[in-house]
N, C-alpha and C positions, 0 to 999 in steps of 0.2 A: 421538419423533418429533425431525425435523429430520435423521434418517439420509440420505447419499446411498444409493440404491438403484442408479439406473441410470446414473448419472454425469450426468445431464442434470437440472441443478438446477430449472429452472423445471418441467420434468414430474414430477418428484419430489414438488414440494410441491403442485402441481395435485392429484395422486394422494391426497397427504395429507388436503386439503381434501375430497374427495370420501369418502373415509375417514371422516372425521368427520362428515360430512353422512349417511352411511349408517346412522350410530347414531342418527338422529332429528333433527327440524328444530332448526337452531341460528340463533340471531342473528349478528352480525357479532362481538360482544364475548364471546360463547361460543365462536364458532367460531375467534377468535384465540387464546384462552385453550386449546381444546382441541389445536391444532396446535402451540402454542407458536412460531407466526411472527409476525413484526411485523404490526400490525395494517393497514398501508399494503400491504404485501404480499398479505395475505388479502383486502381489499377488491379488489385489481386482480384477485386471480387469480379469486375469484367471480364478480366482472363478467364476465370473458372466458368461465368457464364457463356463466354463464347465458345469454350471448350465443349459445353453440354448443349449447343445449339440454340442457348437462351439469346443471346446476342450474335451479331455479325458486323461486319464492316461494309460501310458504302465504297464507291470508288474514291472518296475523299478522307478515308481512313476515319472516319465516325462511325461510332457505335449506332446500329439499327437493330431493331427486334430481330430476332432468329427465326429460322424454319420449325424449330421445334415447338417454339410457342404458338406457331399457327396449327401445327397439327394436334397440340393439347386442346387448343381450341374448337379446332373441327371436332376432337374425340368429345368434348363437352356438349357441344351442339347437335351432333349427329349420332354418335355411338353411346353417348350415355343411358338410352332405355337399353339398349343390348346388354351394356356392361352390368347394368344394374340387376337386370332379370339372370344373368349367366353367373353372377359371382357367387351365389349360394352352391352352384353346382361346382364353382372352382374350389370351394371351401371344402366340399363334401368330398371332392377328388384328392385334396390333399390329406384330409383326414384318412381317405382309404390306403393312399400310397407311401405317407411321409415325406412327400417331396413337394417343390414349389408348382404350382400351377398357374398358366396365363392363358389368355384369350388375346389374340391376334386379328388385326384386321388389315387388308391390303390398302396401301398408300403408294399409289405409281409404282416405283420399285423397288420400295421398301414395304416392310410390314410395322404397322404401331401397335404396341401393347396396351389394350385398353382397360383391362382389369388383370389384377394377379393377387395371389395369395402364397405367402411366402412359407416355406417348410420350417416346422418348429426345431429342426436338427441345427446345431450350432455350426455344420458345415453344410452349405448348402447354396444354391444358385438364387440370385436376386435380378430380376428383369422389372424395373421401376415403370410404372404406369406412364405414358408418354414416350417410351422408349422407341426410336427406330431403329429397326435392325434389317438386315439385307434379306432379299428375299430368295437369294440364290445359295444360302448356307442356313443349315439348321432345317428339323423336320417340319416348322411352322411354315417355313418359307415354300416349301416343298407342296405342302397340303393346299395352299392357297393359289398355287400354279398349277394344280392339277387338273381343274375342272372337275365339271359334273361326276364323268366317270372316273374318277380317282380311287385309290385304296381306302377301305376301310380305316386303317393308320398307319403310320409312316415312322421310323426311327432313324436318328441320326447319331454320329458318334463323334466328338470334337471336331463337327465341322464350323460351327460359329464360333467356339471358345475350346482352347485346350483343356481335357480334363472333365468336360461337361457333355453329358448325354441328354436326350429328351426322345420325347414319343408324341406325336400330334395325330388329331383326328378332326375332319372336316365338319362345321357346322353349315347345314343347309338350308334354304328357305322351301317354300310348298313347291316352287316347282322344280326344286333338286340342285339349284344353283348355289357354289360356295359362298358363303358370305362371312365366314370367319374359322379360326382354327383354337381348337381346345389343345393345350398342351400339358404335358409333366415334364419337368428338367430337374437334375440333379448331377451330383459328381460321380463320375465312371466308377471310383473308388467303392462306391456304396450300389450304385443301381446296375452296374454291368455293362458288358461292351453289347447286349442284346437286350436292351430294355425293353423292346419290342415284346419279347417272350413273357417278361414280367407284367407289364403294364398295358398293353396292346387292348386287352379286352376291356377295362376299365376306363381307359382314355375314350375307346369309341363309344362305350355306353355314356359316359358323361356329355360326349358330343351328341349323342342322339335326344339326351334329355335337353341339352341347351337348343337343339333344332326345335325341338318340341314347344321350347318356351318363348323361343324368338319368333317363329313363325314367318309369312312372307314380309310383315310390316318391319322386321328388326333391323335391316338394311335399307339404304336407299337403293334407287334403281339406278 
């Protein structure tokens, strides 16, 4: 334990904590002993990982792996082919709009970001791959719940986060079923309060490209 793998010390230590908990539920004292890290460091990292959904607590207040890791695992197993195919489309969309682009899929009552390309602007929106966001706020969630007869694009302004606006469009399979949402998001100060007027056509075109690339086999039944 304690060896540097990536050269990023905090990340290496966080992975040590996750690896230790992967072996079974651990209290703070056990986790400290298992990792060989200082107790204060383990407590700080475990608390941060809990905040991000990577760890949670069982009924005995011991640390166990969290729901976000399960979502990331599912993304890797199920959605990686979709994300890999669509990422170049997102990159082109970011080049065209100057804003961050994301690909979301539905996971129960949430939407999961499975691919993202960040804007080159210093002021930008960042949604990390693996982020679980609500379905009931934001244009991406609206698209994923609209069904096959939904609109060609949807806009939202300050629904999910203050100061952020977005435009999303559906990715569909060969049967017309919505399997994902392509989104562009950015600060309202730059893209305005009617982002659909500015980016709706581009986002819809990107979603159509994604639909053609993924086909019926891009998502599970």
